[in-house]
Structures are given as structure tokens and as C-alpha cells.
C-alpha positions as CSV (number, residue, x, y, z in Angstrom):
1,X,-12.2,0.8,109.5
2,X,-13.2,-2.6,108.7
3,X,-11.5,-5.6,111.1
4,X,-8.9,-8.0,108.8
5,X,-9.9,-11.2,108.4
6,X,-7.3,-13.8,109.7
7,X,-6.4,-14.6,105.7
8,X,-5.5,-11.5,105.8
9,X,-3.6,-11.3,108.0
10,X,-2.0,-14.0,107.4
11,X,-0.8,-12.7,104.0
12,X,0.0,-9.5,105.4
13,X,2.2,-10.7,107.9
14,X,3.8,-12.4,105.2
15,X,5.1,-9.9,103.3
16,X,6.3,-8.0,106.2
17,X,9.5,-7.1,106.9
18,X,11.4,-8.9,109.6
19,X,14.7,-8.9,111.5
20,X,16.8,-11.1,111.9
21,X,16.2,-11.8,115.2
22,X,12.8,-12.3,114.3
23,X,13.0,-14.5,111.4
24,X,15.6,-17.0,113.7
25,X,13.4,-16.9,116.5
26,X,10.2,-17.9,114.4
27,X,12.0,-20.8,112.5
28,X,14.2,-21.9,115.5
29,X,10.1,-22.2,117.3
30,X,8.8,-23.8,114.7
31,X,11.5,-26.5,113.9
32,X,11.4,-27.8,118.1
33,X,7.2,-27.6,117.0
34,X,7.7,-30.1,114.2
35,X,10.3,-32.2,116.2
36,X,8.3,-32.5,119.2
37,X,5.0,-33.1,116.4
38,X,7.4,-35.8,114.5
39,X,8.6,-37.8,118.0
40,X,4.7,-38.1,119.3
41,X,3.9,-39.5,116.5
42,X,6.7,-41.8,116.2
43,X,6.6,-42.8,119.8
44,X,2.8,-43.8,119.3
45,X,2.5,-45.0,115.6
46,X,5.8,-47.3,115.9
47,X,3.9,-49.7,118.3
48,X,1.1,-50.6,115.8
49,X,2.5,-52.8,113.0
50,X,1.5,-52.7,109.1
51,X,-1.4,-51.0,108.6
52,X,-3.8,-50.2,106.0
53,X,-5.0,-45.9,106.0
54,X,-8.4,-45.0,104.8
55,X,-9.0,-41.5,103.4
56,X,-12.0,-39.3,102.4
57,X,-13.9,-36.8,103.4
58,X,-14.9,-35.0,106.5
59,X,-18.4,-34.3,105.3
60,X,-20.0,-37.7,104.4
61,X,-23.3,-38.2,106.7
62,X,-23.7,-41.3,108.6
63,X,-26.6,-42.6,106.5
64,X,-24.6,-41.6,102.9
65,X,-23.5,-45.0,101.2
66,X,-19.6,-44.2,100.9
67,X,-19.9,-43.8,104.9
68,X,-21.4,-46.9,105.0
69,X,-19.4,-48.3,102.4
70,X,-16.2,-47.2,104.5
71,X,-17.1,-48.9,107.7
72,X,-17.4,-51.9,106.0
73,X,-14.1,-52.0,104.5
74,X,-12.9,-51.0,107.5
75,X,-14.8,-54.3,109.6
76,X,-13.5,-56.4,106.6
77,X,-10.1,-55.1,107.0
78,X,-10.2,-55.5,110.6
79,X,-11.4,-58.8,111.6
80,X,-8.7,-60.4,109.1
81,X,-6.2,-58.7,111.0
82,X,-5.4,-55.6,109.6
83,X,-5.4,-52.3,111.9
84,X,-6.9,-49.2,110.2
85,X,-5.6,-45.7,110.3
86,X,-7.7,-42.3,109.5
87,X,-7.2,-39.0,109.6
88,X,-9.2,-38.8,113.2
89,X,-12.0,-36.9,112.4
90,X,-16.2,-37.5,111.0
91,X,-17.6,-38.4,108.0
92,X,-15.4,-41.0,106.4
93,X,-12.9,-40.8,109.0
94,X,-15.1,-41.7,111.5
95,X,-16.8,-44.4,109.8
96,X,-13.0,-46.4,109.1
97,X,-12.8,-46.1,113.0
98,X,-16.1,-47.1,113.4
99,X,-15.6,-50.3,111.3
100,X,-12.2,-51.3,112.8
101,X,-13.2,-51.3,116.2
102,X,-16.5,-52.9,115.8
103,X,-14.0,-55.7,113.8
104,X,-12.1,-55.8,117.1
105,X,-8.6,-54.5,115.3
106,X,-6.8,-51.6,115.7
107,X,-8.2,-47.9,115.0
108,X,-5.8,-45.1,115.0
109,X,-6.5,-41.4,114.3
110,X,-3.9,-38.8,113.0
111,X,-6.4,-36.0,114.0
112,X,-5.5,-32.2,112.4
113,X,-5.8,-29.4,114.8
114,X,-8.0,-27.1,112.1
115,X,-9.5,-23.5,112.6
116,X,-12.8,-25.1,113.0
117,X,-11.3,-27.3,116.0
118,X,-11.6,-30.9,114.4
119,X,-11.8,-33.6,117.6
120,X,-11.0,-36.8,117.5
121,X,-14.0,-39.1,117.0
122,X,-15.2,-41.3,119.6
123,X,-14.1,-44.7,117.5
124,X,-10.3,-44.0,118.1
125,X,-8.6,-46.2,120.3
126,X,-7.3,-43.9,123.4
127,X,-3.5,-44.6,123.1
128,X,-3.9,-44.8,119.6
129,X,-5.5,-40.7,118.9
130,X,-2.4,-38.5,117.8
131,X,-2.7,-34.8,117.2
132,X,-1.4,-32.6,114.5
133,X,-0.7,-28.8,113.8
134,X,1.2,-29.4,110.5
135,X,-0.5,-31.2,107.6
136,X,3.0,-32.7,106.6
137,X,3.6,-33.9,109.4
138,X,0.8,-35.8,109.6
139,X,1.1,-37.4,106.5
140,X,4.6,-38.6,107.4
141,X,2.8,-40.7,109.6
142,X,-0.1,-42.0,106.7
143,X,3.2,-42.7,104.7
144,X,5.2,-44.4,106.9
145,X,3.0,-46.8,108.8
146,X,0.8,-47.6,105.9
147,X,1.1,-50.4,104.0
148,X,-2.3,-50.0,101.3
149,X,-3.8,-46.6,101.1
150,X,-7.6,-46.8,100.2
151,X,-9.2,-43.4,99.4
152,X,-13.2,-42.5,99.6
153,X,-14.9,-39.9,98.1
154,X,-13.3,-36.6,99.3
155,X,-12.2,-33.4,98.2
156,X,-9.0,-31.3,98.1
157,X,-7.4,-32.7,102.0
158,X,-8.2,-36.7,100.6
159,X,-6.6,-36.1,96.8
160,X,-3.8,-34.4,98.8
161,X,-3.1,-37.8,100.4
162,X,-4.2,-39.8,97.8
163,X,-1.5,-37.5,95.5
164,X,1.7,-38.1,98.2
165,X,0.9,-41.7,98.4
166,X,0.6,-41.5,95.0
167,X,4.1,-39.5,93.8
168,X,6.1,-41.7,96.6
169,X,5.5,-44.9,95.1
170,X,6.0,-43.5,91.6
171,X,9.5,-42.3,92.6
172,X,10.2,-45.1,94.2
173,X,10.6,-43.0,98.1
174,X,7.8,-46.0,99.4
175,X,7.0,-49.4,98.8
176,X,4.6,-50.2,96.1
177,X,1.9,-50.7,98.4
178,X,-1.6,-50.5,96.7
179,X,-3.6,-47.9,96.3
180,X,-7.2,-48.4,95.7
181,X,-9.9,-45.9,95.2
182,X,-13.4,-46.6,95.5
183,X,-16.4,-45.6,93.7
184,X,-15.3,-45.7,90.2
185,X,-18.3,-42.7,89.1
186,X,-17.1,-40.7,91.5
187,X,-13.5,-41.4,90.3
188,X,-13.6,-42.2,87.0
189,X,-13.6,-39.0,85.4
190,X,-10.1,-37.8,87.2
191,X,-8.5,-40.8,86.1
192,X,-9.8,-40.6,82.4
193,X,-8.4,-37.2,82.2
194,X,-4.9,-38.2,83.6
195,X,-5.0,-40.6,81.1
196,X,-5.9,-38.3,77.9
197,X,-3.7,-35.1,80.0
198,X,-0.9,-36.7,82.0
199,X,-0.6,-39.6,80.0
200,X,-0.8,-38.2,76.6
201,X,1.3,-35.4,76.8
202,X,4.2,-38.0,78.5
203,X,3.7,-36.2,81.5
204,X,3.7,-39.8,83.3
205,X,4.6,-43.0,82.0
206,X,2.1,-46.0,80.4
207,X,3.0,-48.1,83.1
208,X,2.3,-45.2,86.3
209,X,-1.7,-46.0,85.5
210,X,-1.4,-49.5,87.4
211,X,-0.1,-47.8,90.5
212,X,-3.8,-46.9,91.4
213,X,-7.3,-49.9,91.7
214,X,-10.4,-48.2,90.9
215,X,-13.0,-50.2,93.0
216,X,-17.0,-50.7,93.8
217,X,-17.3,-53.3,96.6
218,X,-15.7,-53.4,100.3
219,X,-14.9,-57.4,99.1
220,X,-12.7,-56.2,95.7
221,X,-10.6,-53.9,98.3
222,X,-10.1,-56.0,101.2
223,X,-9.1,-58.8,98.0
224,X,-6.4,-56.3,96.9
225,X,-4.8,-56.1,100.4
226,X,-4.9,-59.8,101.0
227,X,-3.5,-60.3,97.8
228,X,-0.8,-57.8,98.5
229,X,0.1,-59.2,101.6
230,X,-0.4,-62.9,100.7
231,X,2.8,-62.2,97.5
232,X,4.9,-60.4,100.4
233,X,4.2,-62.7,102.6
234,X,3.3,-60.4,105.6
235,X,1.3,-61.2,108.3
236,X,-1.8,-59.0,109.6
237,X,-1.1,-57.6,112.7
238,X,-3.5,-59.6,114.9
């Protein structure tokens, strides 16, 4: 008999009949695990001050134009006094941390533990690396401690992070912090679809289209952050 793969085991386990004791034990353990990740995250993140999160694909190679652009953005943010938060892994995340470190700024990594064992990249400040098992706890840290979000090209994870921030801003659950998407060629078609489908069908409001800025260059991205901080009389970290 062929051995079941991990996804199959997870599906079967979800449908397995459980006793009340099984449910209570598993749920209690999950609650304490979530609490421990929350506490560790709050303890480390509360010291960093206002920062900008950079999202993007873990698969982006160092010779890719978007890797170099993310590194440039992070560097320019850092020399202007802003901390940088990434997902802590390779690709665009590594580029963000590398640029932040080169600029002498705070370089934060919110690493997620995955089956293929994503490890923190070497450009994260040693005291600012936090590892998570739960994606939703990790996203809490992103939105709680970021005062700006920069989205580089990426996959489902990047979309998840961008739309999490977008939804929370749209519903006034967090402040109206800038969301900047870099690469009009990459993001343009998505937002054309949003405009022609979601907006035209009445599922979002016209003003929601102004919650996102599409840019091409590092200077454009940093300028939006600078203008936001200046408008609200906020000071950079250092």
C-alpha cells in the first residue's frame, strides 16, 4: 500500500472523529503556542519603533532586477532613518535586510517555519529575528509594527500580506499607512482587474483605489514614505 503524503494525512486527520478530551487537549496546546509566539513577538518588536515592511518572493535571485531594486529601496529607507521589516527569508526578503544593514538601519526578520525549512537570512540584526509557526501571528506583527508597506513582485504569500494590510486599512482597523507596489508591469494587470471587476461591480468604493500607490523606482517609493512621515510629523527611528 502506498504511503500517504503529508497533505493527505492532514486531510484525513481533519475528518477524523475526536473525543472531547482530544479536542480540549489539542486546542489548549494550540492556544498556549499562539500565546508564546505573541509574547515573544511583542517583546522583541516593541523596541524597534516605526518601520516599513517590504514584502516579496522568496524565489527571487540576487541577479534579478527586483532583488536589486528591493535592496536599493531598503538602503535608501535606512539612510533616511527608517527601520525595515521583512519576512526574514531569502529572495526579496534577503534583499530588504541586506539593504537595511548596508544603510546602517534596523533590520528586522519575521521568519516563518516551513516544511522546506526556511531559515533567517544573514542580514537580520541578531536581536531582531523572530520565528513563527503560525502565519496569522506573523501577520499580526507586520501590521502592528509597520507604518508603511512596500510590495515587490511575489506569489500567494506576498498577495496575502498585501491584501491583509489593504483590508485592515480599508476597514479602519489600522491607520491609513501607505501601501506601495513596485513594478507597474507586474502589478498593473491585477489592479486593472480590480478596477474593472471589483469596482465596477460595486464590491469596493472608488476611494479604495487610492489606498495603493504603483511606482517604478526606489526614489518614488521612499518619497511616498517621506511625505507620509512629514505629513504626520513623525520622526524616523535614528
